[in-house]
N, C-alpha and C positions, 0 to 999 in steps of 0.2 A: 611263249613262255620261259618264264623266268629259270634259272641255273646255278639259284646258289644254291642244291643241292648237290650238284657234279663239285662245286667247293669246298663241303662240308665232305664229301666221299674219299678225293683226292687229299684231304686233310690225314690219312689213313691210310696214307701210300708207302711201304717200305718197313709196314708196320704187321706182326702177328698180332693183332689185338682180334681177341672174342668178341667186344663190343663195337668194332671196325666191323667185323661183316655183318653181323645184326645189323648195324646202322646203313651198311652199304647195301643188303638186299634187300632192308623196308623201303627203301629211295629208290629203288630198282622198282619193283612191285608197282607204284603209287606214279614213279616217269613213264612208266607201261603205260596206266590207264592211262593218266593223262592226255601223250600220245596216242590214243586210240579216239581218243572226244574230242580231241583236235583233228583226228584225220577225217573223222565223220563230218566235222563243220566244211574244212575248206570243201567236202566235196561236193554239200551242199550249195557252197557258195562258187559262183561266175569268176574269170579269173585264167591265165595263164601263164606260163613260160618260169622262168625265174623271179617277175616282179611281184608287186603288191600293191598293184592299183585298184582302188576304192571307188571311183567315181562321181565323187561329189563334185558339184561344180565351184566356180569357185567367180566371186566379186569382189573387186578390186583385190588380189591377195588374200580375201574374206571367203568361206561358205557362205551359198547365197542365203544362210538360213540368220547371219549374223546380222544385226539391223544395223544402220547406218549410225545411230547412238551409242550402239555396244561397241561398233568398228573405234567410232570416236576415243571413247573413253581407255579402248587397250592402247591407244598410242599414246596420248597424254598419260597414263599411267608409266607410260615406257619412256616418256621424257625427267619424270620425279621421280624415278626410281634410284638415285645416287649419292642422294644427300645422307651422310654416314651414321648409323647408329652408334659407332662405337668404331674406335683407332688407335693404331698399335704404332708404336714407335718406339724405335730401340733405347733411342736418348732420355725416351720418360716424357715423353710432351705428348703423347697421345695417353687414353682410358687404361692400355695394357702394353707391355715391352714385351709377348709373347700372343702369334698367331694365337697358339691352343688355346693361349688362357682366356682369350674374344672370343673364342668358336666353344667353350664351353660353357658361358655365362651367355651365349644367345640362347634365346628361347625357344620350347619346345613347341615342335607341333604348330608354326606360327602359320598363320594364314600369310600374312604380311610379309614381302621381299624387306630382310632386312642385312644392312649394308655394314660391313665391315674394314675399313681402309687401312689399306695397311701401306704406311710410309717405306721410298726408301730402304735398303739396307738386305743385309744377309740375314736369313735365321734361320739358324742351324738349328732343326727340330721335326718330326713326326707328327702331322697333325691328321688326326681322326673326326671327321664329321660324321655324328654318327644315324643312324636312322631316323632319329624322330629330332634332327635337327632339319624342317624346313625352310626351304626358299631364303637361304645364304647366299651370300655375294660377297667375293673377296673381291678388291678392287685396288690394285698395286698400281705405283708411279711408270708401269713401262716392263718389257723386257727387258733383263740385264738392270732391272736398276730397281723393283722390289724382288729378293729372290729366294726361293721355300729350299733349302737344298739336305739333304738326309745322303745315306750310303749304305743300308740296310742291304743284304742281297743273299744271295739262295748259298753260297762258301761258307759265310759266318754263322749259317743256321737256321737263315729265317726261311720261309716257306717264299715261294713267287708272291701269295694274296697278302701276306703279311710287310712286302720288304715294301712297299709303298712309303712315299715318301711326304704325299697327301692321298687320303682317301677317303671318298665321298658316297655316303648313302642314303643321306635323307634328300628326299624328291627336290625337284625345283631349285637345286643350285647352280648357280655361275660365277665364272672366274673369269675379269679382263686385266690386260695389262700387266701382268707379274710371270716372273718364271720356274720352273716347277723340275729339280732334278735329281736324278740319283749318281751321284759322282764314284760307285763302290767301284767302276772301270771293266775292261772286256775279260777281264781274267777272273773275275765275281760270277761269273753268271748271270744266271736272271734278278733282274736291279730293276724293279719300278720306281717312275719317278710320279707319277698319276694313276689312282687306279679310281673308278668310276662306276659305282652300281646306280646312281642319282638318276633316277626318272625325271624327265624333262629337264636334266642338267647343259648350259650352255658354256662351252669359252672361247670369249673373242682376244685376240691380238695375246694368247699366250706363249710362250715359249716352254715345251717339254723334254728336254735334252738327260742322254742317258746312254748306257750300247744296248743290251741283250731286254728286252720288253719291257720299250720305255714308257710305252700306253697304255694300259690294262682295263680299252675298253668294255667293260666285264658284263655289262646288259643292261636289257631294260632303252630307251629313247636318247639322243645323246647328237649334241653339233658344236661341230668345230670350223669357226670362220678368222682367215687371218691367223692361223697360229704357225708358229715352227716346229717341226717333232724331229729331233734325229736320233738316232740308231744303228743296229748292226742287225741282229736276230730275230729278226718276227717283232720289232718294235715297235709296232702300231698291234694288239692284237686282242682277244675278248671274244664275247658273244653277243654287242650291244646290237642295235638298229642304229646304226650311227652314221651322219653327213658328215667329210670333209671337204668345206668349202673356201679354196682359195689358201690355201696352207703350204708354207714352205715344207719340203719332206726330205729330209736330207740324211743320205747315207755314211757312215762314218766307215772308215776303215778295221775290220774284227781281227781277231784273233787269225792264224796264219791257216791255221787248220776249217775255219767257218768258212759258210755260203751264207751272204748275207739275206733277208728277206723283209722287206717293207712290211706285210701282213703275214697274219696266222689270224683267219677267222674261224669259229669255235662253236656252228652249229650244229647240233645231234641230232636235230628231227625236221623232215622236211615240211612237216607243217610249222615250223616257228616263222615269221616275222622278222627275224633278224639279219646282219648284213653289214657291210660297208660299201659307200658309196663315196669315191672319191673324186670331187669334182672343182674344174678350173684351180686344179693344183697343179707344184712343181715337183715333180721328182728327179735329183737331184746327184753329183755326190758332192758331201759336203768335202771341211776344205783338205782333211788329212787325209782323204780316200784321192782327191785329187790330183793333193802333190805326187803320189803314189801314181796314180795314170801318168802324170808326166815323166815323172823318175821311169819309167818300164811302159811305154808305149808300148811295145811290141810283146813282150813278157808277161801283162799283167795274169796274174793270177788270184783276180777278186775278184768270185762271179757275186751279183745279185739277181735278184726277181724280185715283181712284184709280189708275189705271194705264194704261202702252202697251205694246204689244207690239213692246220690241225683237228679237225673233225670231220665225220664224214660226210656232212652237208655243208661243207664252209662255203661261204657265198659273201664274193665281192667283184665289184663293179670299178671300173677305172673310164671316167669320161671326160670328154673335151679338157684335156690336162696335158701338161709338158713334160715328155718322159725322154730323162738324158738318156747320156748311150752310155755310162752306168748302169743301165738296164743287161741283162743279157736278152740277144736274139728271139729266145726260146720262149722268155717273159715268165715262165711261173717252175715252177721245182716240189714234185712230189717231195710229202713227207715220209713215206715208207712204203717202199715199191707201189702197186699200183693200189693203195689204200686213199679210197674215196674222187678216184681219178672220173670213176663214173656219175660220179650223185650229188660233186661238186657245182656248184654254178658259177664263174667268172667272165668275166665279159667285159668288154674294151670297144669305144666307142666315141670315133670322132676325135681321137687324141692327135698329138702330133711334137715334134720332134725330132732327135736322132733316134731315141730306144723307141720309138713309136710303131715300128714298121710290123706289120703281121705279114710277110714272109713266112719267116721261119720261127713261129710262135707255135707251142702244142699242139696236139693234134686230138688229146681228150675230150671226150665225150661230152662230158660236163664243160669244155670253152667253147667259150662263145664267142668269134668276130660282129659284135655288134652293128647291122646298118640299118636299123628301124627307131626314127626318133619314136616309136608309137611302144616300144617295150626298153626307149631307157629309161623313157620321161616315170617309170614305177620305180625309179631312186632316186629321184628328185625331192626335195625338202618337201615341199607340198604332202605329194605322196606314199614316201617312204617314209617319214618319220613323223607325218601329219601339223609339220612345222608353221601351219596358215595358222593352227587354233592355239599355240603356244608363243611360239618366239616373238610377234610383235608385243608383247609384253615387259620382254627382257632387254629391250633396247638393242640386240645384238642386229647387225646386219645381215641381209642374208637375199636369197636371191631365189625364189620359188619352184623355177623353171628349168626347161634347158639350157633357157637364149640371158646374156647378162643383159 
């Protein structure tokens, strides 16, 4: 269930607007009715635990109802998906000199992939891929080579939602081989690098750099592979159904009074099929925080956790990943007292590394030290985001299940 209504309501926070009260009340009523409907559907369906298994059989990575000819066409379309339709180059050697200009010129509601190749360079702009820009693809020259950079932030008057350097709403978006950053810094608090509410969006070999709220996985189905994500407070957050696979997740040095949290998932209804799944990832200290550890090995006061419940039914699973010593033994952090501790779903499965020990983990009712592959498989690419139905055509590498 999509949560754009929450963003709308939050836009009136801190105001005494009568219009805001009316809008908020109406949205709450609609949300309640939809939630009741989802509850009835969930009660009629099979399944259990915190997962989202659907029982579909797979043949060679595809559902059994996909014919061999269709499988072949999907794979062939992936191999020819990257011939650029437009080129962005700062030196004038392309069709456009800014990413924004190329995005605005892209067709609306395109059923065909539209590829924009962004040549090496630093592009200082805020890019907005609007809802009717379907199947858009940005291809760069590599992390750190093609860089889209901005610095909008909460302290300077931007809402978290509007602070994004790159914001994507059009379905089927793909980005690969580039960096998206927000350089506002830790003192500016909320400052988003990427915000995605694009269904069936994929990000491959991309770097997302920031501090607080770096990556806003806002809503719908998303996939991240071989990406680098850095930040401090809640730096992977939102209410998407998102899988992060083989990603480097680096925790940076926060402000002196801050505690780091890698994730802050925002599921507000138990029947929403949303959550974060981190698989084959590396959760470690970034270079600035590593230096702090080395300098203050016995007195380090930086507290870092895998996640905290932004909303009542927050759901995050870490599996088959390396967890470094940057993570506290408790593993997870409260949001506000006992809020959400009974209703969240946090799980860990077959992780390794010095921060992966489960002996000191939180004892919340919603926390699960998972020891069954039958439960963990619900959070894999194939099951959780229906990846076998749409990822082959993107050309993005992925692992469908639990095994490498």
